[in-house]
N, C-alpha and C positions, 0 to 999 in steps of 0.2 A: 521518964524522961530521958534517962541515961540508956534505955532500951532503944528508944526513938533514934537518940544520936547513932547509936550501933548499928541500928536498920538503915539508917540512911548511909552511912559510911560504906557498909559491905553490899546491900542490895542496891547497885549503882552501876552505869556504863563505865564509870571511871576505874571503879575497883575491875570490872571485868577487862579493861585495857590492861591494868598490872597483872592480872592472872594470865592473860594471854602473851603478854611480853616476856614473864618469866617462862611460860611455856615453851616459845619461840627460841628464847635463849638457850634452854638447856637441851631443847630437842633438835633444832636445828641451827645451834649457833655455828657449828663448821660449815655448813652448807652457806649461810650468811656470809660467813669470812670468806668463803671462795667467791662467792657472788661480788663482794665488796672489793675484793683484789682483781676482780677482772674489770671493774669498771674504775674509771679514773674520775675521782670527784674534784673537780675544779676549786682549788682553795679560795677564792675570789668568792664564788657562789656561795661557798660553806660558809665563810663569814657572815654574808647575809641571810643565810639561813639560819644562822644560830640566834639572830635576832630575833626571829618568829616567836619562839616561846616566851621570851620577855616582854615583846608586844602584846600578846595574848594575855599575859599576866597582868599587864598594866590595863588593858581595856577591861579584864575582867573586874577588878578592883574597883574601876571608876563607875562601871555599870551598876555592879551590886550595890553601891551607896546611892545610885539614883533609883534603883528598884526598892530598896529598903526605905528611903526618905524622899518620896516623890514631891513636886513641887505644888503647891497650892492647898486648897481643903482637903483634897483627897489623901492627903498624909495623915492626918488626924481619923479619917474611917479608916484608912490602913491600919494604923497601929492599935486601934480599939476592936480590932477584927478579932474573935476568938482563936482563930488558927494562926495567927500572925507569928507566934512563936515556932511553929512548924517550917513557915517561910524563911524566917531567920536561919534556922537550923540548917536547912538545906542550903542557903546562901553561903553559911560560914564553913559547911563541908566542902562545899564546890570551893571556897578559895583555900583551903587547906590542900585539897589535892591539885589546884593551879600552882602553888608554891612546891609542893612535891614533884609534879610534873616538870616545874622549871629546872628545880635541882638535878633530876634524871636526865632531862634534855641536855643539860649544859655540862654534866659531868665528864662527857667525852672531850671535852676541851681542855679538862685538867689532867689527863693521862696522856701518857707517853704517844701510844699509837692512836689516841683520837678515835675518829669514825672509821680507821682503817682496819677494825676487827668487826665480828660480828656482834659481840657485846655492846660494843660502841655505838654502831649502827643501829641495832635495836632499842638502846636506851635513847638514842636521840628521838627515833620516830615513836618511840613510846611517848618521850615529852610532847612533842607535836602533836599528836593525835590526841592524847590525855588534854593538853591546853584547848585544843579546837573543842573537844566534848564538852568540857567545862563552859566555854565561851558560848557554845550553841544551847546549852542549858540555861545559862543566864537570858541569852536573848529569847529562849522561849518563855522563861518566866516573866520576862518583861512584857511580851506581847499578852499574856494572860492578864497580866495586871493593868494594861492598858485597856482591854477589853472589858474587864470588871469596871474599871472607871468610867468607860462610855456608858455602860449599863446603868452605873449610878447616876449619872447625870441625867439620863433621859427618863 
């Protein structure tokens, strides 16, 4: 079971986003810094943009709960499913990534230079893209579970 946790954590789009972000920060950090200095980020727009990772995290938590505990009789069927533990592991790992991406995405807020550096800019977009991937994964899982429920009802 520990190996499955590790596999789900490492073999994922979320992990790929983390690796790509580290690569971009290390290889293209100076280029991104020059780009960020060329564009002027509107402070008001930035404040609203910073809410995006937090909003996606909240949505992910709410939807994961409804995914793992659907309404009605299907909930009992889902919990008796032999592979339910795998679904739960995928959901928990997704939520762990969501929290990590929130921290990474909001970290530039708490630094002196914020998003005015290449690293801050990359961190913010890593957080937003990562949160989006988690949300899309949860949404995709919800669709699959609803399809299974519809097949079960017919």
